[in-house]
C-alpha positions in Angstrom: 87.2 61.5 91.1 90.4 63.3 90.2 90.5 66.7 91.8 92.6 69.6 89.5 93.5 72.9 91.6 94.5 75.8 89.6 97.5 77.8 92.2 98.9 81.2 91.5 99.0 84.6 91.3 96.4 87.0 90.4 96.0 87.3 86.6 97.5 84.6 85.5 94.4 82.5 84.0 93.3 80.4 86.8 89.4 80.9 86.3 89.9 81.3 82.6 92.1 78.2 83.0 89.3 76.5 85.2 86.2 76.9 82.5 88.4 76.1 79.4 88.7 72.5 81.7 85.2 72.1 82.4 84.2 73.3 78.5 86.3 70.5 77.8 86.5 67.6 80.2 83.4 68.4 81.7 83.0 67.3 85.6 81.9 69.9 88.1 84.0 73.4 88.8 84.1 75.6 91.6 84.6 79.5 91.4 86.3 81.4 94.4 84.3 82.2 97.2 86.1 85.3 98.2 85.1 87.3 95.3 81.5 86.1 96.2 82.5 87.7 99.5 83.4 91.0 98.1 80.6 91.3 96.0 78.3 90.3 98.9 80.0 92.5 101.4 81.1 95.2 98.9 84.3 96.3 100.8 88.1 95.8 100.9 88.5 92.3 103.4 90.8 92.3 106.8 92.0 89.7 108.7 88.9 88.6 110.4 87.6 87.6 107.0 89.7 84.9 106.7 88.7 82.3 108.6 84.7 83.2 106.8 86.5 82.7 103.1 88.4 80.3 103.9 85.5 78.3 106.0 83.0 79.4 102.8 85.7 78.4 99.9 86.0 74.6 101.9 81.8 74.4 102.3 81.9 75.0 97.9 84.7 72.4 97.8 82.9 69.7 99.8 79.7 70.0 98.7 81.3 69.6 94.9 83.3 66.9 95.9 80.0 65.3 98.0 78.5 64.7 93.9 81.5 62.5 93.6 82.2 64.1 89.7 85.0 62.5 87.1 86.8 65.7 87.9 86.8 68.7 89.8 88.4 71.6 88.9 88.8 73.8 91.7 89.4 77.8 91.0 91.4 78.0 93.9 91.9 76.3 97.2 93.2 77.7 100.9 96.5 78.0 99.6 95.1 81.3 98.3 93.8 81.8 101.3 96.9 81.7 103.1 99.1 83.9 100.8 96.8 86.2 100.6 96.5 86.7 104.1 100.5 86.6 104.3 100.3 89.2 101.8 97.4 91.3 103.0 97.9 91.4 106.7 101.0 89.4 107.4 99.4 86.7 109.3 97.2 83.6 108.8 94.4 81.7 110.5 96.9 78.7 111.5 94.3 75.4 110.7 95.0 76.1 107.1 97.9 74.5 107.2 96.0 71.3 108.5 93.1 71.7 106.0 95.4 72.0 102.9 97.1 68.9 103.8 94.0 66.6 105.1 92.7 67.2 101.6 93.6 65.4 98.4 94.4 66.7 95.4 95.7 64.7 92.1 97.3 68.2 90.5 97.6 71.9 90.9 98.0 73.8 87.9 100.2 76.1 88.7 99.8 79.6 86.6 102.8 81.9 86.2 102.0 85.4 85.8 104.7 85.9 83.4 104.4 86.3 79.4 100.3 87.6 80.2 99.0 91.1 81.3 97.6 91.6 84.5 93.6 93.0 84.0 92.2 94.8 86.8 88.8 94.0 87.6 87.9 96.0 90.7 89.1 93.2 93.0 93.0 92.6 91.6 95.6 94.4 93.7 99.2 93.1 92.4 99.5 95.3 88.9 103.6 94.8 89.2 104.6 91.5 88.0 107.3 91.8 91.0 104.3 91.4 93.2 103.0 88.5 91.1 106.6 86.3 91.1 106.5 86.6 94.5 103.4 85.2 94.7 103.7 82.8 92.5 107.1 81.6 94.6 105.7 81.6 97.7 102.8 78.7 95.8 106.0 76.7 94.3 107.4 76.8 97.8 104.6 75.7 99.7 104.1 73.1 96.7 107.3 71.6 96.6 107.6 71.5 100.4 104.6 69.5 100.8 105.5 67.5 97.8 102.0 68.7 96.7 102.1 67.4 92.4 102.5 70.1 90.2 102.7 71.6 86.9 104.3 75.1 85.8 102.0 76.5 83.3 102.7 79.2 81.0 103.4 81.2 78.1 100.5 83.1 76.1 97.5 81.5 76.3 97.1 79.3 73.7 99.9 77.4 75.6 98.9 77.7 78.8 95.7 75.7 77.7 98.1 72.8 75.9 99.4 72.3 78.4 96.9 72.0 81.1 94.7 70.1 78.9 97.7 67.5 78.0 97.9 67.4 81.6 94.4 66.9 82.8 93.7 64.2 79.7 97.4 62.4 81.6 95.5 62.1 85.1 92.2 61.1 83.6 93.5 58.7 81.5 96.5 57.5 83.2 97.0 54.7 86.1 94.7 54.9 89.2 96.7 56.4 92.7 
């Protein structure tokens, strides 16, 4: 099983690209639990909600992992939960760090917020490019610091798709790790 994670700021194409990858390569895709949480609770989240959101994301991921698909595509993972918690509340549950590092991910596709427009959807809150770039840089720093495999994906929508397809193709056909 190969596991690919979409990482980066909002409105950079993570959900779109995850769906494109699944349509092209098959496998299973796990969405963002926080969207489900917000739709269900119909309110702004708080710091106290972060553990429930993170546990929900992990449960969805673990359910998909148990099916052992050849390719597992994660629209997000706990890094996003951690960084959003820091961004919105200035703190995060520290157990997120150990949970993130305890799990194996073959490739993170780190999507840049540049070259694509921000799109409001009722849940997004960073229309300013500078804010999304800061989130992107925080994601990159964490991935580098923890020596996680990642590839920056930028450009217009077609360039993003082509770069991601090439990276996943290489992951699936390359030597086993």
